[in-house]
C-alpha positions as CSV (number, residue, x, y, z in Angstrom):
1,X,4.3,-82.7,17.7
2,X,6.8,-82.8,14.9
3,X,4.5,-80.8,12.7
4,X,4.8,-77.7,14.8
5,X,8.5,-77.5,14.6
6,X,9.7,-75.0,12.0
7,X,11.2,-76.7,8.9
8,X,14.6,-75.6,8.4
9,X,14.0,-75.5,4.6
10,X,11.0,-73.2,4.8
11,X,13.2,-70.1,5.7
12,X,15.0,-68.3,8.8
13,X,13.6,-68.4,12.3
14,X,13.4,-65.4,14.5
15,X,16.8,-66.3,16.1
16,X,18.4,-67.1,12.7
17,X,20.3,-64.3,10.5
18,X,19.5,-64.2,6.9
19,X,22.4,-63.4,4.4
20,X,21.4,-63.9,1.0
21,X,23.9,-64.4,-1.8
22,X,21.1,-63.4,-4.3
23,X,21.6,-59.9,-5.8
24,X,17.9,-59.7,-6.7
25,X,16.6,-60.2,-3.3
26,X,18.9,-58.0,-1.2
27,X,18.3,-54.2,-1.3
28,X,21.2,-52.4,-3.1
29,X,21.7,-48.6,-3.9
30,X,23.4,-47.6,-6.8
31,X,24.8,-44.3,-7.4
32,X,22.4,-43.3,-9.9
33,X,19.3,-44.2,-7.5
34,X,20.8,-41.8,-4.8
35,X,21.2,-38.7,-7.5
36,X,17.6,-39.2,-8.6
37,X,15.9,-39.2,-5.2
38,X,18.1,-36.2,-4.1
39,X,17.9,-33.8,-7.0
40,X,14.6,-32.4,-8.4
41,X,13.4,-33.6,-11.7
42,X,12.9,-30.9,-14.7
43,X,9.1,-30.4,-14.0
44,X,10.0,-29.4,-10.4
45,X,12.7,-26.7,-11.6
46,X,10.1,-25.4,-14.2
47,X,7.5,-24.9,-11.7
48,X,10.1,-23.2,-9.5
49,X,11.1,-21.1,-12.2
50,X,7.8,-20.2,-13.1
51,X,6.9,-19.3,-9.5
52,X,9.8,-17.2,-9.0
53,X,9.5,-15.3,-12.3
54,X,5.5,-14.7,-11.6
55,X,6.6,-13.4,-8.1
56,X,9.4,-10.9,-9.4
57,X,7.1,-9.9,-12.2
58,X,4.3,-9.2,-9.5
59,X,6.3,-7.2,-7.2
60,X,8.1,-5.2,-10.1
61,X,4.6,-4.5,-11.4
62,X,3.3,-3.1,-8.1
63,X,6.4,-1.3,-7.5
64,X,5.9,0.6,-10.8
65,X,2.2,1.1,-10.4
66,X,2.8,2.6,-7.0
67,X,5.6,5.0,-8.2
68,X,3.5,6.0,-11.5
69,X,0.4,6.7,-9.2
70,X,2.7,8.8,-6.7
71,X,3.9,10.9,-9.5
72,X,0.3,11.4,-11.0
73,X,-0.9,12.5,-7.4
74,X,2.1,14.8,-6.8
75,X,1.6,16.5,-10.2
76,X,-2.0,16.9,-9.5
77,X,-1.3,18.3,-6.2
78,X,1.0,20.7,-7.5
79,X,-1.3,21.9,-9.9
80,X,-4.0,22.2,-7.1
81,X,-1.8,24.1,-4.9
82,X,-0.6,26.8,-7.6
83,X,-3.8,27.9,-9.1
84,X,-4.2,31.8,-9.9
85,X,-6.2,32.3,-7.0
86,X,-4.0,32.8,-3.9
87,X,-6.9,32.2,-1.3
88,X,-7.8,28.9,-3.1
89,X,-4.2,27.8,-2.9
90,X,-3.8,28.7,0.8
91,X,-7.0,26.9,1.8
92,X,-6.1,23.8,-0.2
93,X,-2.6,23.6,1.5
94,X,-4.6,24.0,4.8
95,X,-6.9,21.1,3.7
96,X,-4.0,19.0,2.7
97,X,-2.6,19.4,6.4
98,X,-6.1,18.7,7.6
99,X,-6.1,15.4,5.7
100,X,-2.9,14.4,7.3
101,X,-4.0,15.1,10.8
102,X,-6.9,12.9,9.9
103,X,-4.8,10.4,9.1
104,X,-2.7,10.7,12.3
105,X,-5.7,10.0,14.2
106,X,-6.9,13.6,14.8
107,X,-10.1,14.0,12.7
108,X,-11.9,17.4,12.7
109,X,-15.5,16.3,12.7
110,X,-17.5,18.5,15.3
111,X,-15.3,21.1,16.8
112,X,-14.0,24.5,15.6
113,X,-11.0,25.0,13.5
114,X,-9.6,27.0,16.6
115,X,-10.3,24.1,19.1
116,X,-8.8,21.8,16.5
117,X,-5.5,24.0,16.4
118,X,-5.2,23.5,20.1
119,X,-5.5,19.7,19.9
120,X,-2.9,19.7,17.1
121,X,-0.5,21.6,19.2
122,X,-1.3,19.6,22.3
123,X,-0.7,16.3,20.1
124,X,2.6,17.4,18.6
125,X,5.4,19.0,20.6
126,X,6.9,20.6,17.4
127,X,3.6,22.6,16.4
128,X,3.4,26.0,18.4
129,X,0.0,26.6,19.5
130,X,0.2,30.4,18.6
131,X,1.5,29.7,15.1
132,X,-1.1,26.9,14.5
133,X,-3.9,29.5,15.7
134,X,-2.7,32.1,13.1
135,X,-2.5,29.8,10.4
136,X,-6.2,28.6,11.2
137,X,-7.1,32.3,11.1
138,X,-5.4,32.7,7.9
139,X,-7.1,29.8,6.4
140,X,-10.6,30.9,7.8
141,X,-9.9,34.3,6.1
142,X,-9.2,32.7,2.9
143,X,-12.4,30.7,3.0
144,X,-15.1,33.4,4.3
145,X,-13.6,36.8,3.8
146,X,-13.4,38.8,0.5
147,X,-9.9,40.0,1.4
148,X,-7.2,38.4,-0.6
149,X,-4.1,37.1,1.7
150,X,-0.7,38.2,0.9
151,X,1.9,35.9,-0.8
152,X,4.0,35.9,2.7
153,X,0.9,34.3,4.4
154,X,0.4,32.0,1.6
155,X,4.3,31.2,2.0
156,X,3.7,30.9,6.0
157,X,0.9,28.3,5.4
158,X,3.0,26.4,2.7
159,X,6.4,26.5,4.9
160,X,4.3,25.3,8.3
161,X,2.5,22.5,6.4
162,X,5.7,21.1,4.9
163,X,7.8,21.4,8.2
164,X,4.9,19.7,10.2
165,X,4.4,17.0,7.8
166,X,8.1,16.3,7.4
167,X,8.4,16.1,11.0
168,X,5.5,13.8,11.3
169,X,7.1,11.8,8.5
170,X,10.5,11.3,10.1
171,X,8.9,10.2,13.4
172,X,7.7,7.2,11.8
173,X,9.5,3.7,11.5
174,X,10.5,2.4,8.0
175,X,7.5,0.6,7.2
176,X,5.2,3.2,8.4
177,X,7.0,5.8,6.1
178,X,6.8,3.7,3.2
179,X,2.9,3.6,3.6
180,X,2.7,7.3,4.4
181,X,4.5,8.3,1.3
182,X,3.7,5.8,-1.3
183,X,0.4,4.2,-0.4
184,X,-1.3,7.2,1.1
185,X,0.9,9.8,-0.9
186,X,0.7,12.4,2.2
187,X,4.0,13.9,1.6
């Protein structure tokens, strides 16, 4: 069986170690090869720069649009609350208060405003039920009476609404405040 034995000239056997003196057949790592494999090429850097610039532009544009939108809404709200009709102003301020309560999960769909005032006072400890009921009477008076309210009553509704919305805003987390103020523009 001499043909089945490995020929010593055909290469190393499983037990032999192979050491080659030929530089072409042995793998060698040069310093330029290691830098090329670690550092990104120019195309990758350009892509990264384009993606970063696009992201920064998008974030900046979004913030600018939100701030401009907020400014326009606040300007419109100011005009809406400061017309020449004092009854209309008071009722609009009260409607803004109702919109904030609706956002807070206290919509008024079927109950009377006086029952609604009691629900608001029950939900928020900083809202006095008697004061909320008195403001509701003023709001009803502005809508359904021919009698004009006094400027003190208007100031009372405005101060109560501002104070209540401010306390609701302060009770929220950072992200909820951003959404409340800049997305929904409620304060």
